[in-house]
C-alpha positions in Angstrom: 82.3 87.0 76.4 81.4 89.6 74.3 81.8 93.7 75.6 78.7 95.7 75.6 78.7 99.7 75.4 79.5 99.9 79.7 83.0 97.9 78.9 83.7 99.7 75.7 83.3 103.2 77.7 85.7 101.6 80.8 88.0 100.9 78.3 88.0 104.5 77.0 88.6 105.6 80.0 91.7 103.0 81.3 93.4 105.0 78.3 92.7 108.3 79.7 94.4 107.7 82.6 97.9 108.3 81.0 96.9 111.4 78.9 95.8 112.4 82.5 98.9 111.4 84.2 101.6 111.2 81.6 104.4 109.9 84.0 102.6 106.7 84.0 101.9 103.7 81.5 99.5 101.8 81.3 100.2 97.4 80.4 98.0 94.4 80.8 94.1 95.4 81.6 90.5 93.1 80.9 87.2 94.7 81.1 85.1 91.8 82.8 81.2 91.8 83.4 81.8 92.4 86.9 85.2 94.0 87.2 88.4 95.2 86.1 92.2 94.2 86.1 95.0 96.7 85.3 98.5 97.1 85.5 99.8 100.3 86.1 103.3 101.6 85.7 104.5 104.7 87.8 107.8 106.1 86.3 110.3 108.4 88.4 112.0 111.1 86.7 115.3 109.2 86.0 112.9 106.6 84.5 110.9 109.0 82.2 114.7 110.6 80.9 115.6 106.6 80.0 112.0 106.6 78.2 112.1 109.5 76.5 113.0 108.1 73.0 109.7 106.5 73.0 107.2 109.0 74.3 106.7 112.5 74.3 107.4 113.5 78.2 110.9 115.8 77.9 113.7 114.3 80.5 113.4 117.7 82.0 110.0 118.0 82.5 109.2 117.9 86.4 106.0 116.0 86.5 104.8 114.6 89.9 104.0 111.1 90.1 100.2 110.9 91.6 99.5 108.1 93.7 97.2 105.1 92.8 94.6 106.0 94.7 94.7 109.5 93.1 94.3 107.8 89.8 91.9 105.0 90.5 89.8 107.7 92.5 89.9 109.4 88.8 89.2 106.2 86.6 86.3 105.4 89.1 84.5 109.1 89.2 85.2 109.4 85.2 83.3 106.0 84.8 80.6 106.7 87.4 79.4 109.8 85.8 79.3 108.7 82.4 77.6 105.6 83.2 74.8 107.7 85.4 75.1 109.8 81.8 73.8 106.9 79.9 71.8 105.7 82.2 69.7 108.9 82.2 70.2 109.1 78.0 70.9 105.6 76.7 68.6 103.5 78.6 71.5 101.4 80.5 70.5 99.8 83.6 70.8 101.4 86.6 73.2 100.2 89.4 72.4 100.1 93.2 74.4 101.7 95.5 77.7 101.6 94.1 79.2 101.2 90.5 82.4 100.1 92.0 83.0 98.6 95.4 84.6 101.1 97.6 88.2 99.5 97.8 90.3 98.2 95.6 93.7 96.2 95.3 97.0 96.9 94.5 100.1 94.7 94.4 103.6 96.1 93.2 105.1 94.4 90.8 108.7 93.6 92.2 110.6 91.5 89.4 109.9 90.0 86.0 108.5 86.7 87.1 105.7 88.6 89.0 105.3 90.5 86.0 105.0 87.6 83.6 102.7 85.7 86.1 100.4 88.7 86.6 99.8 89.4 83.2 99.8 86.0 82.0 96.2 86.1 84.9 94.9 89.0 83.6 94.8 87.8 80.2 93.6 84.4 80.8 90.6 85.9 82.9 88.0 85.3 80.4 88.4 81.5 80.9 87.5 81.9 84.0 84.4 83.8 83.9 82.5 81.2 84.2 83.6 80.1 87.5 83.1 83.4 89.1 80.6 83.5 91.4 78.1 85.9 89.9 78.6 84.2 86.2 75.0 83.1 86.6 73.2 86.6 87.3 74.8 87.9 84.3 73.1 85.7 81.9 
């Protein structure tokens, strides 16, 4: 798989999430031709104090943790807006109805085994692209 400019744009906005919402940390992610996977770690104030040595967030800073739906909504809005701009200015292929599905799937990772399993799934997702029902349409 080779990522196109639309995939690069999705990647760019993924990396903006932790700038927009400082109490989150972004982990494994993958941009696929027809979907996206990513792990977002939410850090509460006691976790921020422990993580302060590695971040710019001060432990005394009171940061409200946004909901996953708020972050996903912002991510989808930013990517759709930029995609539309590129349809108009760079001849990207227009999309019909929606760029993103209406909802999204979320899962709370509760332990290291689950973390490792989900991370592996994300990293190896491109190997399964040829089995995706939309693969033939993407050629």
